C-alpha positions as protocol buffer text, in pm:
chain_id: "A"
residue {
  index: 1
  type: LYS
  ca { x: 114 y: 1394 z: -650 }
}
residue {
  index: 2
  type: GLU
  ca { x: 289 y: 1326 z: -320 }
}
residue {
  index: 3
  type: LEU
  ca { x: 481 y: 1654 z: -331 }
}
residue {
  index: 4
  type: VAL
  ca { x: 159 y: 1849 z: -379 }
}
residue {
  index: 5
  type: ALA
  ca { x: -5 y: 1655 z: -95 }
}
residue {
  index: 6
  type: MET
  ca { x: 290 y: 1725 z: 137 }
}
residue {
  index: 7
  type: ASP
  ca { x: 280 y: 2095 z: 51 }
}
residue {
  index: 8
  type: LEU
  ca { x: -94 y: 2127 z: 107 }
}
residue {
  index: 9
  type: ILE
  ca { x: -84 y: 1937 z: 434 }
}
residue {
  index: 10
  type: GLN
  ca { x: 211 y: 2146 z: 552 }
}
residue {
  index: 11
  type: LYS
  ca { x: 6 y: 2460 z: 481 }
}
residue {
  index: 12
  type: GLY
  ca { x: -296 y: 2321 z: 666 }
}
residue {
  index: 13
  type: GLN
  ca { x: -494 y: 2291 z: 342 }
}
residue {
  index: 14
  type: GLY
  ca { x: -468 y: 1917 z: 298 }
}
residue {
  index: 15
  type: THR
  ca { x: -764 y: 1695 z: 217 }
}
residue {
  index: 16
  type: LEU
  ca { x: -840 y: 1330 z: 280 }
}
residue {
  index: 17
  type: ASP
  ca { x: -723 y: 1259 z: -75 }
}
residue {
  index: 18
  type: ASP
  ca { x: -388 y: 1423 z: 5 }
}
residue {
  index: 19
  type: TRP
  ca { x: -363 y: 1214 z: 322 }
}
residue {
  index: 20
  type: ARG
  ca { x: -446 y: 901 z: 121 }
}
residue {
  index: 21
  type: SER
  ca { x: -172 y: 980 z: -132 }
}
residue {
  index: 22
  type: LEU
  ca { x: 83 y: 996 z: 149 }
}
residue {
  index: 23
  type: VAL
  ca { x: -46 y: 676 z: 310 }
}
residue {
  index: 24
  type: ASP
  ca { x: -22 y: 500 z: -27 }
}
residue {
  index: 25
  type: MET
  ca { x: 336 y: 620 z: -71 }
}
residue {
  index: 26
  type: VAL
  ca { x: 435 y: 493 z: 275 }
}
residue {
  index: 27
  type: ASN
  ca { x: 265 y: 160 z: 206 }
}
residue {
  index: 28
  type: LEU
  ca { x: 458 y: 122 z: -118 }
}
residue {
  index: 29
  type: CYS
  ca { x: 783 y: 206 z: 55 }
}
residue {
  index: 30
  type: GLU
  ca { x: 710 y: -60 z: 317 }
}
residue {
  index: 31
  type: MET
  ca { x: 631 y: -321 z: 53 }
}
residue {
  index: 32
  type: PHE
  ca { x: 962 y: -246 z: -116 }
}
residue {
  index: 33
  type: ILE
  ca { x: 1130 y: -308 z: 220 }
}
residue {
  index: 34
  type: LYS
  ca { x: 951 y: -643 z: 248 }
}
residue {
  index: 35
  type: ARG
  ca { x: 1087 y: -727 z: -98 }
}
residue {
  index: 36
  type: GLY
  ca { x: 1440 y: -644 z: 20 }
}
residue {
  index: 37
  type: VAL
  ca { x: 1475 y: -296 z: -131 }
}
residue {
  index: 38
  type: GLY
  ca { x: 1561 y: -12 z: 105 }
}
residue {
  index: 39
  type: GLN
  ca { x: 1553 y: -159 z: 455 }
}
residue {
  index: 40
  type: GLU
  ca { x: 1709 y: 167 z: 577 }
}
residue {
  index: 41
  type: ALA
  ca { x: 1371 y: 337 z: 527 }
}
residue {
  index: 42
  type: LEU
  ca { x: 1192 y: 128 z: 791 }
}
residue {
  index: 43
  type: ASN
  ca { x: 1225 y: 374 z: 1082 }
}
residue {
  index: 44
  type: ASP
  ca { x: 1104 y: 663 z: 867 }
}
residue {
  index: 45
  type: CYS
  ca { x: 810 y: 452 z: 744 }
}
residue {
  index: 46
  type: ASN
  ca { x: 712 y: 368 z: 1102 }
}
residue {
  index: 47
  type: ALA
  ca { x: 732 y: 734 z: 1206 }
}
residue {
  index: 48
  type: ALA
  ca { x: 534 y: 842 z: 900 }
}
residue {
  index: 49
  type: HIS
  ca { x: 260 y: 585 z: 962 }
}
residue {
  index: 50
  type: GLU
  ca { x: 222 y: 695 z: 1323 }
}
residue {
  index: 51
  type: SER
  ca { x: 205 y: 1061 z: 1222 }
}
residue {
  index: 52
  type: LEU
  ca { x: -52 y: 987 z: 952 }
}
residue {
  index: 53
  type: ARG
  ca { x: -258 y: 785 z: 1200 }
}
residue {
  index: 54
  type: LEU
  ca { x: -256 y: 1076 z: 1446 }
}
residue {
  index: 55
  type: ALA
  ca { x: -339 y: 1320 z: 1165 }
}
residue {
  index: 56
  type: ALA
  ca { x: -648 y: 1114 z: 1077 }
}
residue {
  index: 57
  type: ILE
  ca { x: -763 y: 1118 z: 1439 }
}
residue {
  index: 58
  type: ARG
  ca { x: -715 y: 1497 z: 1457 }
}
residue {
  index: 59
  type: PHE
  ca { x: -899 y: 1536 z: 1126 }
}
residue {
  index: 60
  type: LYS
  ca { x: -1199 y: 1351 z: 1265 }
}
residue {
  index: 61
  type: LYS
  ca { x: -1208 y: 1593 z: 1560 }
}
residue {
  index: 62
  type: THR
  ca { x: -1119 y: 1922 z: 1388 }
}
residue {
  index: 63
  type: GLY
  ca { x: -1182 y: 1882 z: 1016 }
}
residue {
  index: 64
  type: LYS
  ca { x: -823 y: 2000 z: 952 }
}
residue {
  index: 65
  type: MET
  ca { x: -558 y: 1779 z: 798 }
}
residue {
  index: 66
  type: GLY
  ca { x: -208 y: 1844 z: 918 }
}
residue {
  index: 67
  type: LEU
  ca { x: 113 y: 1687 z: 1043 }
}
residue {
  index: 68
  type: ASP
  ca { x: 352 y: 1798 z: 1313 }
}
residue {
  index: 69
  type: GLY
  ca { x: 716 y: 1873 z: 1237 }
}
residue {
  index: 70
  type: ILE
  ca { x: 827 y: 1518 z: 1314 }
}
residue {
  index: 71
  type: GLY
  ca { x: 559 y: 1380 z: 1085 }
}
residue {
  index: 72
  type: LEU
  ca { x: 648 y: 1615 z: 801 }
}
residue {
  index: 73
  type: LYS
  ca { x: 1015 y: 1522 z: 832 }
}
residue {
  index: 74
  type: ALA
  ca { x: 930 y: 1151 z: 828 }
}
residue {
  index: 75
  type: ILE
  ca { x: 705 y: 1190 z: 522 }
}
residue {
  index: 76
  type: LYS
  ca { x: 975 y: 1384 z: 337 }
}
residue {
  index: 77
  type: GLU
  ca { x: 1229 y: 1114 z: 421 }
}
residue {
  index: 78
  type: VAL
  ca { x: 993 y: 840 z: 300 }
}
residue {
  index: 79
  type: TYR
  ca { x: 940 y: 1035 z: -22 }
}
residue {
  index: 80
  type: GLU
  ca { x: 1316 y: 1040 z: -80 }
}
residue {
  index: 81
  type: TRP
  ca { x: 1350 y: 670 z: 5 }
}
residue {
  index: 82
  type: HIS
  ca { x: 1060 y: 576 z: -220 }
}
residue {
  index: 83
  type: SER
  ca { x: 1202 y: 779 z: -508 }
}
residue {
  index: 84
  type: LEU
  ca { x: 1522 y: 576 z: -477 }
}
residue {
  index: 85
  type: GLN
  ca { x: 1328 y: 250 z: -453 }
}
residue {
  index: 86
  type: ARG
  ca { x: 1125 y: 330 z: -765 }
}
residue {
  index: 87
  type: THR
  ca { x: 1434 y: 391 z: -972 }
}
residue {
  index: 88
  type: SER
  ca { x: 1612 y: 79 z: -848 }
}
residue {
  index: 89
  type: VAL
  ca { x: 1364 y: -172 z: -995 }
}
residue {
  index: 90
  type: ASN
  ca { x: 1219 y: -228 z: -1339 }
}
residue {
  index: 91
  type: ARG
  ca { x: 866 y: -124 z: -1425 }
}
residue {
  index: 92
  type: SER
  ca { x: 716 y: -472 z: -1403 }
}
residue {
  index: 93
  type: MET
  ca { x: 848 y: -520 z: -1049 }
}
residue {
  index: 94
  type: TYR
  ca { x: 714 y: -178 z: -949 }
}
residue {
  index: 95
  type: GLU
  ca { x: 372 y: -265 z: -1089 }
}
residue {
  index: 96
  type: GLN
  ca { x: 380 y: -598 z: -902 }
}
residue {
  index: 97
  type: ILE
  ca { x: 460 y: -418 z: -576 }
}
residue {
  index: 98
  type: ILE
  ca { x: 163 y: -186 z: -633 }
}
residue {
  index: 99
  type: LYS
  ca { x: -60 y: -493 z: -680 }
}
residue {
  index: 100
  type: ASP
  ca { x: 89 y: -653 z: -370 }
}
residue {
  index: 101
  type: VAL
  ca { x: 2 y: -344 z: -164 }
}
residue {
  index: 102
  type: GLU
  ca { x: -353 y: -344 z: -300 }
}
residue {
  index: 103
  type: ASN
  ca { x: -394 y: -713 z: -220 }
}
residue {
  index: 104
  type: HIS
  ca { x: -243 y: -669 z: 127 }
}
residue {
  index: 105
  type: ILE
  ca { x: -494 y: -395 z: 207 }
}
residue {
  index: 106
  type: LYS
  ca { x: -784 y: -599 z: 69 }
}
residue {
  index: 107
  type: SER
  ca { x: -680 y: -895 z: 284 }
}
residue {
  index: 108
  type: LYS
  ca { x: -724 y: -684 z: 599 }
}
residue {
  index: 109
  type: ALA
  ca { x: -416 y: -849 z: 746 }
}
residue {
  index: 110
  type: LYS
  ca { x: -345 y: -768 z: 1109 }
}
residue {
  index: 111
  type: GLU
  ca { x: -77 y: -514 z: 1008 }
}
residue {
  index: 112
  type: VAL
  ca { x: -329 y: -320 z: 797 }
}
residue {
  index: 113
  type: VAL
  ca { x: -457 y: -20 z: 988 }
}
residue {
  index: 114
  type: MET
  ca { x: -799 y: 98 z: 877 }
}
residue {
  index: 115
  type: ILE
  ca { x: -898 y: 452 z: 965 }
}
């Protein structure tokens, strides 16, 4: 799902659903970091979030979903980090992290950016 979203966004054919898939992936990667898995991914997560935030702003103005080169690189790095994170925990922990991300978003905590 994320690979297809990255490809479509890179080609300038991305949709809001593609953007959402990438945001969800970055959020999961960040939650893994908070749980102590993959701290090395933090800089890439921060860069990816900023690029996705800017992409949403551009989308509102132009109707086109896209990322710049820095953003695409960050998203690809987060994808690699998240793939490693997923395989380093058991299924029940992964499912718990998904729930934690959902609950974090629902809580509208100050770190949650709503676009």
